[in-house]
C-alpha angles and dihedrals in degrees: 000000000000104000128184133189112226121193127188121190133170148087111328116254137156116280104021095124092040094053096047096042093045090054091049093048092048089054096046094248110151118217107222098178135003135187127177135175137177118213110190101311097338123105122209125179132172124188136181109211136183116227097184096109097041118108089210126084122244093254093053092049091047092049094047093048090050089052092049089051091053090051093054097037102253135107115247119189130179125199129181110248094238092052092046090050092048093050093050099042114117 
């Protein structure tokens, strides 16, 4: 399974989840787990997603999600699961 960690951070506004999740669905990326919180006016979301069925490569998905984030005023970052795990291993 090709997993990626997707984080979305920024000022809360209508449609953040809809935009990101619509993109993922349209590109056959399955969301395995999702967590989101709003602290005061700040939105924070973390997802674990499976890229196995997507026709696009990881780098293209990461770049396009970053562009969507810029359009809606949030920061969207994607990390490969194995890199994320390595960075956060104690």
